[in-house]
VEXVOVEX-633636 format. One record per atom (N, C-alpha, C): x, y, z. Coordinates in steps of 0.05 Angstrom, whole numbers, padded with zeros to 5 digits, always signed. Each point is the difference from the previous one (the first is absolute). Layout:
% VEXVOVEX-633636
XYZ...
% end
This chain:
% VEXVOVEX-633636
-00888+00522-00265+00005-00012+00026+00011-00029-00005+00020-00007+00015+00012-00026-00004-00018-00022+00009-00001-00022-00014-00016-00023+00008+00013-00014+00024-00015-00018+00012+00010-00015+00023+00024-00017-00008-00003-00013-00024+00022-00017-00010+00025+00016-00004-00003+00024-00013+00023+00017-00005+00013+00009+00026-00017+00007+00020+00011+00009+00026+00015-00023+00013-00011-00025-00002+00014-00023+00013+00027-00005-00013+00000+00002-00027+00025-00004-00014+00021+00021+00008-00010+00025+00002+00018+00022+00007+00011-00003+00028-00018-00009+00018+00009-00004+00028+00020-00023+00002-00006-00022-00015+00019-00022+00000+00027+00008-00012-00002+00016-00021+00025+00010-00013+00018+00015+00019-00011+00019+00014+00016+00016+00018+00008-00016+00025-00017-00019+00008+00008-00017+00023+00025-00016-00007+00001-00011-00024+00023-00015-00009+00025+00017-00002-00003+00024-00011+00023+00018-00003+00011+00009+00027-00018+00007+00018+00009+00012+00025+00008-00021+00021-00016-00022+00000+00004-00020+00022+00027-00013-00002+00009-00008-00024+00025-00015-00001+00023+00015+00011+00007+00024-00010+00023+00014+00012-00005+00010+00028-00024+00010+00006-00005+00011+00026+00002-00021+00022-00013-00022-00004+00000-00021+00021+00029-00012+00003+00014-00003-00022+00027-00010+00002+00018+00020+00014-00002+00025-00007+00016+00021+00013-00006+00002+00029-00026-00001+00007-00007+00002+00028+00011-00024+00016-00002-00024-00012+00010-00024+00014+00030+00002+00004+00015+00009-00020+00029+00002+00002+00008+00021+00021-00015+00022+00000+00006+00022+00019-00004-00010+00029-00022-00014+00004-00005-00011+00027+00022-00021+00008+00006-00017-00019+00021-00020+00005+00027+00012+00007+00008+00020-00016+00026+00013+00005-00001+00015+00026-00022+00014+00006-00002+00015+00025+00003-00019+00024-00015-00022+00000+00001-00019+00022+00029-00012+00003+00012-00006-00023+00027-00012+00001+00021+00020+00011-00001+00025-00009+00019+00020+00009-00005+00008+00029-00025+00004+00007-00007+00006+00028+00008-00023+00018-00005-00024-00009+00008-00023+00016+00030-00003+00003+00015+00008-00020+00029-00002+00001+00010+00019+00022-00009+00025+00000+00009+00019+00020-00009-00008+00028-00026-00008+00002-00011-00007+00026+00015-00024+00012+00003-00021-00015+00013-00025+00010+00029+00004+00005+00014+00016-00016+00028+00005+00003+00006+00014+00027-00014+00021+00005+00005+00015+00025-00010-00015+00025-00022-00015-00004-00010-00017+00022+00021-00021+00007+00011-00014-00020+00020-00021+00004+00025+00012+00011+00009+00023-00010+00025+00011+00009-00002+00011+00028-00024+00009+00008-00003+00009+00028+00002-00023+00020-00005-00024-00010+00004-00023+00018+00029-00005+00004+00016+00003-00021+00029-00004+00002+00013+00023+00015-00010+00024-00005+00011+00024+00013-00023+00015+00013-00007-00005+00025-00023+00012+00013+00002+00030+00003+00023+00012-00005+00003+00029+00005-00013+00016-00023-00007-00012-00022-00012+00015-00022-00030-00003+00001-00015+00019-00011-00029-00002+00000-00009-00022-00020-00022-00012+00006-00010-00022-00017-00009+00011-00027-00009+00024-00001-00009+00012-00025+00011+00028-00002+00003+00009-00025+00009+00027-00005-00016+00011-00023-00018+00019+00006-00019+00009-00020+00013+00012-00025+00024+00013+00004+00013+00012-00023+00008-00021-00021+00005-00024+00009+00008-00021-00019-00022-00008-00019-00025+00006+00007-00022-00008-00017-00002+00016-00026+00017+00021-00002+00001+00015-00025+00012-00018-00022+00014-00021+00008+00010-00020-00019-00022-00011-00017-00023-00005+00013-00023-00012-00015-00008+00018-00023-00004+00026+00005-00008+00018-00021+00021+00004-00021+00025+00002+00009+00022+00004-00020+00003-00024-00018-00002-00024+00011+00003-00024-00016-00023-00003-00020-00024+00005+00009-00023-00001-00018+00003+00020-00022+00010+00024+00007+00005+00020-00021+00021-00010-00020+00021-00012+00010+00021-00011-00018-00012-00023-00017-00017-00017+00012-00013-00021-00016-00017+00012-00023-00015+00021+00007-00017+00012-00020+00017+00012-00023+00023+00011+00007+00018+00011-00020+00010-00021-00019+00004-00024+00011+00010-00023-00016-00022-00013-00016-00025+00009+00003-00022-00012-00015-00011-00025+00013+00003-00003+00026-00010-00024+00014-00030+00001+00004-00013+00022-00006-00029+00002+00002-00011+00008-00027-00009-00019-00016-00007-00028+00007+00023-00020-00003+00023+00006-00012+00022-00019-00002-00005-00022-00020-00012+00007-00022-00006-00020-00021+00025-00006-00016+00004-00025-00007+00022-00007-00018+00027-00004+00013+00001+00000+00026+00026-00005+00014+00001-00029+00009+00021-00014-00006+00002-00027+00009+00011-00001+00029+00002-00024+00011+00007-00003+00028+00028+00012+00006+00018-00005-00018+00028+00010+00004+00000+00030+00000-00014+00012-00019-00001+00029-00001-00013+00012+00024-00021-00013+00010-00013+00009+00025+00021+00001+00023+00014-00022+00003+00020-00001+00022+00021+00022-00004+00010+00003-00024+00021+00020-00005-00010+00029+00006-00023+00007-00011-00010+00027+00004-00009+00006+00028-00012-00020+00013-00008+00004+00028+00024+00004+00018+00020-00017-00004+00024+00002+00017+00014+00027-00005+00002+00008-00025+00014+00025-00006-00016+00024+00012-00026-00001-00002-00016+00022+00010+00002+00002+00030-00003-00022+00014+00002+00000+00029+00027+00009+00010+00021-00011-00013+00027+00007+00007+00005+00030-00005-00010+00011-00022+00004+00028-00005-00013+00017+00022-00024-00007+00009-00014+00015+00021+00015-00001+00026+00010-00024+00007+00014-00002+00026+00027+00014-00001+00014-00002-00023+00025+00015-00002-00005+00030+00001-00022+00009-00012-00007+00028+00000-00006+00009+00029-00014-00016+00015-00006+00007+00028+00026+00000+00017+00017-00020-00005+00025-00001+00015+00017+00025-00006+00001+00008-00026+00015+00023-00007-00011+00025+00013-00027+00002+00001-00012+00024+00013+00007+00001+00029+00000-00023+00014+00007+00000+00028+00029+00008+00005+00018-00008-00018+00028+00007+00002+00004+00030-00004-00015+00011-00020+00003+00028-00007-00010+00018+00022-00022-00007+00013-00011+00017+00022+00013-00007+00026+00018-00020+00000+00014-00008+00025-00019-00007+00022-00022-00014-00008-00019-00008+00020-00012-00027-00008+00007-00021+00014-00010-00027-00007-00028-00003+00012-00020+00013-00014-00026+00001+00012-00014-00027+00000+00012-00021-00013-00012-00026+00001+00004-00014+00027+00016+00013+00018+00004-00010+00027+00018-00025+00002-00002-00017-00020+00015-00025+00001+00011-00007-00028+00026-00002-00002+00011-00009-00026-00007-00029-00005+00000-00016+00021-00008-00028-00003-00028-00003-00010-00019+00014+00012-00028-00001-00009-00003+00010-00028+00015+00022-00007-00001+00011-00027+00009-00020-00021+00023-00012+00004+00010-00019-00020-00016-00026+00000-00010-00008+00023-00017-00024+00000-00026+00004-00015-00012+00024+00003-00024+00006-00015+00005+00000-00030+00024+00008-00008+00008+00000-00028+00000-00029-00010+00012-00018+00016+00001-00028-00008-00028-00013-00001-00016+00007+00020-00027-00010+00000-00016+00009-00024+00003+00026-00007-00014+00010-00023+00008-00014-00026+00026-00006-00003+00010-00014-00024-00012-00028-00002-00007-00012+00023-00012-00027+00000-00030+00001-00001-00013+00018+00014-00029+00000+00003-00015+00011-00025+00011+00020-00013-00014+00012-00023-00002-00020-00023+00022-00013-00009-00003-00020-00021-00018-00023+00009+00002-00008+00025-00017-00022+00010-00029+00008-00001-00007+00025+00008-00027+00009-00001-00011+00001-00028+00016+00009-00019-00009+00001-00028-00003-00028-00011+00018-00018+00007-00003-00028-00009-00026-00011+00011-00007+00005+00025-00024-00010+00012-00025+00012-00014+00001+00026-00007-00022+00012-00014-00004-00012-00027+00022-00005-00014-00002-00012-00027-00010-00029+00002+00009-00014+00021-00009-00028+00005-00031-00001+00005-00010+00020+00015-00028+00000+00007-00018+00010-00022+00010+00020-00015-00018+00013-00019+00009-00002-00029+00023-00015-00005+00011-00001-00027-00019-00011-00021-00019-00017+00008-00018-00012-00019-00026+00017-00003-00003+00020+00016-00024+00017-00002+00001+00018-00024-00023+00005-00013-00001+00017-00023+00009+00028+00006-00009+00011+00023+00006+00028+00006+00030+00004+00007+00015-00021+00004+00028+00003+00006+00017+00004-00025-00011-00007-00023+00016+00000-00024-00011+00022-00020+00017+00006-00019-00007+00019-00021-00006-00015-00025-00023+00004-00013-00006-00015-00025+00018+00009-00022+00008-00019-00017+00018+00006-00022-00009-00015-00025+00001+00013-00023-00006-00013-00025+00026-00010-00013+00000-00025-00008+00024-00011-00013-00004+00003-00030+00017+00014-00013-00001+00004-00029+00017-00021-00013-00012-00021-00009+00013-00023-00011-00010-00025+00014+00000-00023-00014-00010-00025+00012+00018-00024-00008+00025+00006-00006+00018-00022-00008+00015-00011+00023+00023-00012-00005+00016-00013+00021+00011+00021+00020+00007+00023-00010+00010+00021+00018-00022+00009+00019-00024+00003-00011-00023+00008+00017-00006-00022+00021+00003-00025-00008-00005-00022+00019+00021+00001+00022+00025+00005-00007+00021+00002+00021-00005+00023+00018-00008+00023-00011-00006+00024+00017-00023-00006+00019-00021-00012-00010-00023-00005+00017+00007-00020+00022+00015-00021-00007+00008-00019+00021+00017+00013+00022+00018+00017-00008+00017+00014+00019-00016+00019+00018-00020+00014-00012-00016+00018+00016-00018-00016+00020-00009-00023-00009-00017-00017+00018+00016-00012+00022+00025-00007-00006+00017-00012+00021+00012+00020+00019+00004+00025-00009+00012+00021+00016-00021+00020+00007-00017-00007+00020-00022+00018+00007+00009+00026+00012+00025+00001+00010+00010+00025+00011+00002+00022-00020+00002-00007-00026+00000+00020-00021-00026+00015-00002-00022-00014+00008-00027+00012+00001-00011+00008-00027+00008-00013-00021-00013+00003-00026-00020-00022-00004-00024+00007-00009-00021-00020-00004-00006-00001-00030+00010-00021-00014-00005-00003-00029-00030-00002-00004-00011+00020-00012-00029+00003-00002-00011-00013-00025+00013+00006-00023-00007-00012-00025+00023+00003-00020-00002-00014-00022+00021+00001-00021-00013+00009-00026+00017+00013-00016-00008+00008-00027+00021-00010-00020-00008-00010-00023+00019-00009-00020-00014+00000-00027+00014+00008-00021-00011+00001-00027-00002-00028-00012+00014-00020+00011-00001-00027-00011-00026-00014+00009-00017-00006-00019-00026-00012+00007+00003-00027+00012+00022-00014-00006+00004-00027+00011+00007+00000+00030+00006+00024+00010+00007+00002+00028-00023+00009+00018-00023+00004-00013-00024+00008+00015-00008-00023+00019-00011+00006+00022-00008-00020+00020+00011+00007+00027+00020-00015+00009+00013+00005+00026+00030-00002-00002+00014+00016+00014+00029+00000+00002+00007-00003+00029+00008-00024+00009+00006-00006+00028-00023+00008+00018-00024-00006-00009-00024+00006+00016-00011+00028-00003+00014+00017-00015-00009+00028-00004-00014+00001-00027-00024+00011-00001-00015+00000-00026+00014+00018-00021+00001-00010-00024+00010+00015-00023-00026+00009-00015-00006+00026+00001-00027+00009-00007-00001+00014-00027+00022+00003-00014-00002+00013-00026+00027+00011-00009-00001+00017-00020+00024+00011-00012+00011+00024+00015+00023+00009-00007+00013+00023+00013-00016+00025-00003-00016+00002-00021-00016+00024-00004-00021+00005+00022-00006-00021+00016-00019+00003+00021+00012+00011+00026+00025+00006+00000+00014+00009+00024-00014+00025+00012-00006+00020-00016-00012+00024+00010-00027-00004+00013-00018-00013-00015-00027-00004+00010+00000-00017+00026+00016-00021+00000+00001-00018+00024+00012+00014+00024+00021+00016-00005+00013+00015+00022-00020+00019+00012-00015+00014-00017-00020+00019+00011-00023-00014+00014-00008-00022-00012-00023-00015+00012+00006-00011+00027+00025-00010+00003+00007-00014+00026+00019+00017+00017+00006+00025-00009+00018+00018+00015+00027-00013+00006+00011-00012-00020+00027-00011+00002+00020+00021-00009+00019+00006+00017+00019+00022-00005+00028-00010-00005+00003-00026-00001+00027-00011-00004-00001-00022-00021+00021-00001-00017+00001-00020-00020+00029-00011-00002+00002-00026-00007+00026-00012-00004+00001-00010-00029+00020+00011-00015+00003-00008-00028+00018-00025+00000-00012-00023-00006+00015-00026+00000+00001-00011-00027+00012+00015-00019+00002-00009-00027+00029+00006-00010+00020-00014+00010+00027+00007-00007+00006-00004-00030-00016-00016-00014+00005-00005-00028-00012+00021-00019-00015+00020+00011-00012+00020-00017+00022+00018-00012-00005+00008-00025+00020+00017-00013+00003+00027+00013+00023+00012-00004+00006+00026+00013-00021+00021-00009-00006+00001-00026-00018+00020-00010-00028-00004+00012-00009-00025+00001-00027-00005+00011-00001+00007+00029+00021-00007+00015+00001+00006+00028-00002+00031+00005+00015+00015-00015+00000+00029+00003-00028+00012-00006-00012-00009-00021-00027+00009-00008-00020-00006+00022+00001-00025+00010-00019-00008+00021+00005+00014+00026+00025+00004+00007+00006+00014+00025-00010+00029+00000+00000+00012-00023-00010+00028-00002-00030+00001+00008-00014-00021-00008-00029-00001+00007-00004-00009+00029+00016-00021+00008-00004-00011+00027+00007+00020+00022+00020+00017-00005+00008+00020+00020-00022+00021+00004-00019+00002-00019-00023+00017+00004-00022-00013+00017+00002-00026+00002-00021-00015+00014+00009-00008+00028+00025-00009+00003+00009-00010+00026+00021+00019+00011-00004+00010+00025+00021+00016+00013+00026-00016+00005-00003-00026+00004+00023-00017+00006+00002-00023-00020+00022-00002-00014+00004-00022-00019+00028-00012+00005+00000-00027+00002+00025-00015+00003+00004-00015-00026+00024+00002-00011+00006-00013-00025+00020-00023+00006-00008-00024-00007+00018-00023+00003+00018-00002-00025+00026+00006+00001+00016+00000-00024+00009-00028-00008+00011-00002-00023+00011-00025-00010+00029-00004+00010+00002-00003+00027+00026-00002+00013+00001-00023+00020-00014-00022-00007+00001-00023+00018+00028-00010+00003+00006-00008+00025+00027-00010+00005+00018+00021+00011-00010+00025+00003+00015+00022+00011-00011+00007+00028+00017+00008+00019-00008+00007+00026-00022+00021-00001-00020-00002+00019-00023+00018-00001-00002+00017+00025+00010-00008+00022-00006+00014+00025+00015+00026+00002+00024+00002-00008+00016+00024+00004+00008+00014-00026-00017-00003-00020+00004+00014-00026-00008+00029+00004+00017+00019-00009-00005+00028+00004-00003+00014-00027-00022+00014-00005-00003+00015-00025+00016+00026+00000+00011+00007-00023+00015+00025-00002-00008+00015-00026-00001+00026+00003-00006+00017-00024+00026+00007-00013+00004-00011-00024+00025+00006-00015-00007+00021-00021-00006+00024+00009-00006+00022-00018-00025-00005-00017-00020-00011+00013-00025-00006-00014-00002-00029-00009+00020-00016+00005+00000-00028-00007+00000-00016+00026-00018-00020+00002-00002-00016+00024+00022-00021+00001+00015+00000+00022+00020-00020+00005-00005-00015+00025+00007-00025+00001-00004-00017+00024+00027-00008+00011+00006+00008+00025+00025-00007+00012-00003-00027+00014+00017-00019-00007+00000-00027+00012+00025-00003+00017-00004-00007+00025+00023-00004+00018+00002-00029+00009+00023-00011-00004+00006-00027+00011+00012+00004+00028-00017+00000+00020+00008+00008+00027+00022-00017+00011+00001-00026-00007+00020-00018+00011+00027+00004-00012+00002+00016-00021+00027+00006-00012+00012+00024+00014-00015+00013+00017+00010+00023+00016+00017-00010+00023+00026+00006+00001+00018-00011+00021-00011+00007+00028-00010+00025+00004-00010+00007+00026-00024-00017+00009-00018-00006-00019-00022-00018+00007+00009-00027+00008+00021-00010-00014+00010-00027+00007+00012+00001+00028+00014+00021+00007+00012+00002+00027-00022+00001+00021-00021+00016-00005-00022+00002+00019-00014-00027+00003-00005-00014-00022-00013-00026+00001+00017-00020+00015+00026+00000-00005+00018-00019+00013+00002+00007+00030+00000+00025+00008+00001+00008+00028-00025-00010+00015-00023+00004-00013-00025-00009+00013+00000-00031+00002+00010-00013-00021+00002-00030+00001+00016-00009+00025+00023+00013+00004+00017-00008+00023-00014+00005+00026-00013+00023+00003-00013+00008+00025-00023-00019+00006-00017-00004-00020-00024-00017+00005+00008-00030+00003+00019-00009-00016+00008-00028+00002+00014-00006+00027+00017+00019+00009+00013-00004+00025-00020-00001+00023-00019+00019+00000-00021+00000+00020-00018-00024-00002-00006-00009-00025-00017-00022-00005+00012-00026+00010+00026-00003-00003+00013-00025+00009-00003-00003+00031+00003+00022+00014-00003-00001+00029-00028-00011+00008-00020+00010-00014-00028-00008+00006-00005-00029-00010+00011-00006-00023-00006-00026-00013+00016-00023+00012+00022+00005+00014+00017-00022+00010-00015-00021+00016-00018+00008+00019-00014-00021+00015-00019-00016-00018-00013+00014-00019-00018-00014-00018+00015-00021-00017+00023+00008-00010+00016-00018-00016+00009-00024+00016+00008+00005+00025+00010-00021+00017-00022-00020+00007-00024+00010+00007-00022-00018+00007-00009-00016-00025-00001+00013-00022-00008-00013-00025+00020-00022-00007+00026+00005+00003+00020-00019-00006-00003-00025+00018-00006+00004+00025-00004-00023+00018-00024-00016-00008-00021+00013-00008-00025-00014-00009+00006-00016-00026+00015+00012-00018+00007-00014-00025+00016-00025+00006+00019+00002+00018+00017-00023+00007-00016-00022+00013-00021+00008+00015-00017-00020+00013-00018-00015-00020-00007+00013-00022-00018-00012-00020+00015-00016-00021+00024+00010-00008+00014-00012-00022+00030+00000+00005+00014-00022-00006+00029+00000+00003+00013+00018-00021+00024+00010+00006+00014+00017-00019+00003+00028+00011+00014+00018-00014+00004+00027+00009-00026+00016+00000-00002+00019+00019-00023+00017+00001+00001+00023-00020+00025+00007-00007+00004+00021-00020+00011-00012-00026-00006+00013-00022+00013-00009-00025+00006+00024-00017+00020-00004-00018+00008+00021-00019-00009-00008-00028-00011+00019-00014-00009-00005-00027+00012+00020-00019+00010-00009-00023+00013+00018-00019-00022+00015-00016+00002+00026+00000-00018+00017-00015+00016+00020-00017-00015+00015-00017+00013+00020-00017-00003+00027+00012+00023+00014+00005+00000+00026+00013+00003+00022-00020+00007+00024+00010+00003+00023-00017+00023-00004-00020-00005+00009-00025+00020-00003-00022+00005-00029-00007-00018-00018+00009+00003-00028-00007+00019-00015+00018+00011+00013+00020+00019-00014+00018-00015-00020+00017+00011-00024+00004-00013-00020+00016+00001+00007+00030-00022-00004+00014+00000+00004+00029-00012-00025+00012+00005-00004+00026-00010-00023+00014-00017+00010+00023-00026-00002-00003-00018+00010+00021-00005-00021+00021-00005+00010+00025-00005-00017+00023-00030-00002+00005-00009-00024+00006-00028-00004+00007-00002-00021+00022-00022+00003+00016-00007-00022+00018-00012-00023-00017+00009-00024+00004-00009-00022-00017-00029-00006+00007-00017-00001-00021-00028-00006+00003-00008-00026-00014+00020-00014-00013-00007-00024-00015+00018-00023+00009-00008-00024-00008+00015-00024+00006+00027+00002-00015+00021-00014+00011+00027+00002-00013+00000-00010-00029-00018-00019-00007+00000-00010-00028-00022+00014-00016-00004+00026+00004-00022+00014-00013+00002+00000-00030+00024+00002-00011+00004+00001-00029-00010-00026-00013+00008-00022+00010-00009-00026-00011-00030-00004+00003-00011+00009+00023-00029-00002+00004-00015+00017-00021+00011+00023-00006-00013+00017-00020+00000-00013-00028+00023-00011-00007+00003-00012-00026-00020-00023-00003-00003-00016+00020-00019-00023-00001-00029+00010-00002-00006+00021+00015-00027+00011+00000-00007+00012-00028+00018+00014-00012-00006+00012-00026-00003-00021-00022+00014-00022+00003-00002-00022-00019-00026-00015+00003-00011-00001+00024-00023-00016+00006-00026+00016-00002+00001+00027+00004-00024+00016+00001+00000+00022-00021-00017-00002-00021-00001+00021-00020-00011+00026+00012-00018-00002+00020-00011+00024+00012+00022+00015+00016+00016-00014+00015+00022+00012+00014+00021+00012-00019+00004-00013-00023+00019+00010-00020-00010+00026-00012-00026+00002-00005-00012+00024-00011+00002+00023+00020-00005-00005+00026+00002+00020+00020+00029+00010+00003+00019-00019-00002+00028+00007+00003+00009+00017-00024-00009-00007-00024+00008+00015-00023-00011+00029+00000-00023+00004+00013-00012+00027+00001+00011+00017+00023+00004-00012+00023+00007+00015+00024+00028-00006+00011+00012-00022-00008+00025-00010+00012-00004-00005+00030-00025-00006+00008-00007-00007+00027-00023-00019-00001-00005-00014+00022-00022-00018+00003-00016+00007+00025-00026+00004-00002-00016+00007+00023-00001-00022+00022+00001-00025-00009+00000-00023+00019+00026-00016-00005+00022+00013+00007+00026-00012-00005+00006-00022+00021+00002-00025-00009+00006-00022+00020+00028+00001+00011+00018+00017-00011+00027+00001+00009+00003+00017+00026-00021+00015+00007+00002+00018+00022-00003-00015+00027+00016+00007+00019+00000-00013+00026-00027+00005+00014-00011-00019+00014-00025+00004+00014+00003+00020+00023-00020+00016+00004+00001+00019+00023+00018+00024-00005+00025-00003+00006+00019+00022-00001+00004+00010-00029+00001-00019-00019+00004+00008-00028-00022+00018-00010-00025-00008+00004-00023+00015-00008-00001+00027+00014+00006+00000+00025-00001+00025+00016+00021+00020-00011+00024-00009-00003+00021+00018-00009-00006+00011-00028-00010-00016-00018-00005+00009-00027-00024+00019-00001-00021-00005+00015-00023+00017+00000+00006+00028+00012+00018+00000+00019+00007+00026+00013+00025+00012-00012+00013-00015-00019+00025+00009-00012+00023+00003+00020-00003-00012+00023+00022+00002+00020+00024-00017-00008-00004-00018-00020+00023-00016-00009+00021+00018-00014-00008+00025-00007+00018+00018-00014+00017+00017+00020-00005-00002+00026+00014+00017+00019+00030-00002-00001+00012-00024-00004+00029-00001-00001+00012+00017-00022-00016+00008-00019+00011+00017-00022+00007+00028+00009-00007+00007+00025+00010+00025+00012+00031+00000+00000+00012-00024+00003+00029-00002-00002+00010+00005-00028-00016-00009-00020+00007+00007-00028-00001+00030-00005-00018+00013+00013-00002+00029-00003+00025+00014+00012+00008-00009+00023+00024+00011+00012+00025-00005-00017+00001-00022-00014+00022-00007-00018+00000+00017-00025-00023+00011-00007-00003+00015-00024-00010-00016-00023-00006-00025+00004-00011-00017-00022-00029+00008-00007-00014+00010+00020-00028+00006-00003-00006+00028+00012-00024+00009-00006-00011+00025+00012-00026-00007+00015-00009+00018+00016-00026-00005+00013-00022-00003-00020+00000+00018-00020-00021+00000-00020+00012-00002-00028-00012-00016-00016+00009-00004-00028-00013-00024-00012+00004-00006-00025-00010-00025-00011+00012-00024+00014-00016-00020+00005+00010-00023+00014+00022-00015-00016+00021-00010+00013+00020-00016-00015-00011-00027-00005-00003-00008-00025-00012-00026-00007+00022-00020-00006-00007-00026+00003+00018-00022-00009+00002+00001-00030+00019-00014-00011+00005-00001-00029-00024-00010-00015-00013-00021+00010-00023-00012-00014-00023+00020-00002-00002+00018+00019-00021+00021+00000+00007+00022-00019+00025+00010+00002+00009+00022-00017-00001-00007-00030+00006-00026-00006+00001-00008-00028-00027+00001-00014-00021+00003+00015-00027+00001-00011-00008+00028-00009+00016+00020+00009-00006+00028-00008+00014+00006-00027-00010+00020-00014+00013+00008-00025+00025+00016+00006+00018+00002-00020+00026+00012+00004-00001+00029+00008-00019+00015-00011-00002+00029+00006-00006+00004+00030-00018-00016+00011-00007+00003+00028+00023-00009+00018+00014-00021-00007+00023-00009+00015+00021+00021+00001+00005+00013-00023+00020+00022-00002-00008+00023+00018-00026+00006+00001-00010+00022+00017+00004-00006+00029-00005-00025+00008+00003-00008+00028+00029+00002+00009+00018-00005-00018+00029+00000+00008+00010+00028+00006-00016+00021-00005+00009+00027+00005-00001+00007+00030-00015-00016+00015-00005+00007+00028+00008-00023+00018+00005+00006+00025+00006-00021+00020-00026-00014+00008-00001-00026+00000-00024-00015+00008-00007+00006+00029-00026-00004+00006-00009+00008+00027-00013-00022+00016-00001+00006+00026-00014-00019+00019-00030+00001-00005-00010+00023-00007-00029+00002-00007-00001+00019-00024-00023+00000-00013-00003+00016-00024-00029+00005-00007-00004+00014-00022-00028+00007-00008-00016-00025-00007+00012-00020-00012-00014-00025-00006-00010-00013+00026+00017+00000+00021-00008-00013+00025-00024+00013+00013-00003+00026-00002-00022+00013+00014-00025+00001-00018+00003-00003-00026-00023+00002-00018-00012-00027-00006+00016-00020-00005-00010-00025-00010+00010-00024+00017+00024+00001+00011+00012-00022+00014-00001-00025-00018-00007-00023+00011+00001-00025-00015-00022-00002-00020-00020+00018+00001-00022-00001-00019+00007+00012-00027+00023+00013-00003+00007+00013-00025+00016-00019-00018-00008-00002-00025+00015-00017-00018+00024+00015-00010+00014-00012-00019+00025+00012-00010-00004+00027-00013-00022+00003-00014-00006+00026-00013-00004+00022+00021-00015-00007+00022-00004+00019+00021+00026+00007+00014+00016-00019+00005+00026+00005+00012+00017+00019-00016+00001-00005-00027+00016+00016-00017-00011+00029-00001-00027+00002-00001-00012+00027-00002+00005+00016+00026-00003-00012+00023+00004+00015+00025+00029+00007+00005+00018-00019-00005+00028+00005+00004+00010+00021-00020-00010+00000-00024+00008+00020-00020-00009+00028+00009-00024+00001+00011-00011+00026+00010+00019+00010+00022+00008-00018+00018+00017+00009+00023+00026+00011-00010+00013-00014-00018+00027+00009-00010-00003+00027-00014-00020+00003-00016-00003+00025-00016-00010+00023+00017-00012-00005+00023-00012+00021+00015+00011+00002+00029+00024-00010+00004+00011-00002+00027+00003+00028+00013-00006+00000+00026+00006+00023+00017+00000-00010+00028+00012+00016+00018+00000-00007+00028-00028-00002+00011-00018+00017-00011-00028+00000+00009-00013-00026-00008+00006-00010-00024-00011-00026-00008+00010-00022+00017+00026+00001+00007+00011-00020+00019-00015+00001+00027-00004+00024+00010-00014+00002+00026-00028-00011-00002-00014+00006-00021-00027-00010-00004+00000-00031-00001+00019-00011-00014+00001-00030-00002+00006-00012+00027+00018+00012+00016+00007-00010+00026-00024+00000+00019-00016+00022-00001-00023+00002+00017-00021-00021-00008-00004-00003-00026-00019-00020-00010+00010-00029+00006+00026-00004+00000+00011-00026+00006-00008-00009+00028+00002+00018+00019-00007-00007+00028-00029-00009+00001-00017+00015-00014-00029-00007+00000-00004-00027-00013+00013-00006-00022-00003-00025-00014+00009-00024+00017+00023+00004+00013+00011-00022+00016-00018-00006+00024-00011+00021+00012-00018-00004+00023-00025-00015-00009-00010+00007-00024-00025-00013-00010+00006-00028-00011+00026-00006-00006+00008-00026-00012-00017-00007-00024-00004+00020-00017-00019-00003-00023+00016-00005-00026-00009-00020-00015+00011-00004-00027+00026-00014-00002+00011-00010+00022+00026-00014-00001-00004-00030+00005+00016-00017-00014-00001-00028+00006+00027-00012-00009
% end
């Protein structure tokens, strides 16, 4: 007969195994159900106000909820571990669109538009595309730090690569991996790795995985020899149903890499999406549409800001600054002026007089308490990034894109290494970018280079859409800019 202690351990063991995926799956199912049901309900309710001849609800349309959830399950959204925000947006949008197109096709084939209203049908489609990602973001925001929301993972390795992996997993809670512990044969690495305990050598993988019911491992040892890796993987695949191997391929795009079986040999297909002419046409078309619409909305803001600037400081409200564009071609970006006309000479004097200001400038190329900024309007425009609005005209000209690495002045670009500068020149600079939504003014030159490099190597329209959505949120919060 089992002792009380054994029974308690067994109960705790199965509670951990079952609770994590079951609670997460249940939460996501409820979230998706509410979002999809709300999309149909609100769409037909709203459309019935515009067109009172249609019913406010149509029960047949609620089959969308079940079909979309089935499509999500097929895509692995329950529990949806290991998908980043961009992949979530892409797969959710594709699944919802597939279901609605399937329903539309069925109504055409049977020659009976049983949805009663084309307007309500297409509006519910749009609502679903907006509400489902929003609902999942809210669920991740509320529960992302909870233990039951994540899947425990053992990190095999405790070097620099393991540190980078752990930091990324901790910063990207949407991936839902919980670094549980690390293993490494190097005794000098015992202790902690980015706050995660390093508890022993790689030979302990089996016992620890069984003891803590960990079913996923990440191999973060890119320097290990090929023969050693193969031998270890033979053993680890018997222990962990899911293993992720971090290869020695730093500096290569990661998001859209596709594995291929070359007759028993593993091949990785790397696509430089921005070299595809069709992608460039699509990106340019979206730039023109959004910039044209944005100028209409931004015109009153630009005009009022210009009047405020003129009232505070003499001189033009707008100014042009030379920056480095695609292929190294010079461009002149437009900005609302947020500094005094003699800002350059003021900066030179400040850097000569203040070692602290000089150190901050060397690290960030910005100053948190910059005396050159105009009182009131200058601070407001910079914190909200509204001083960049005139660059919508640069986008229409083709000098810039909505999303891309920011075009920097020469003094800023010269601080980066040649490899990174060459990489930046492959793409059109943007009004907003990954650096702006992740770090803003708090990111030093290394952070800027890292995030911009990631964007260039992993570009997609979905990544652009994600950045644009996050940009709106960042601007509203006015966080991290000065």
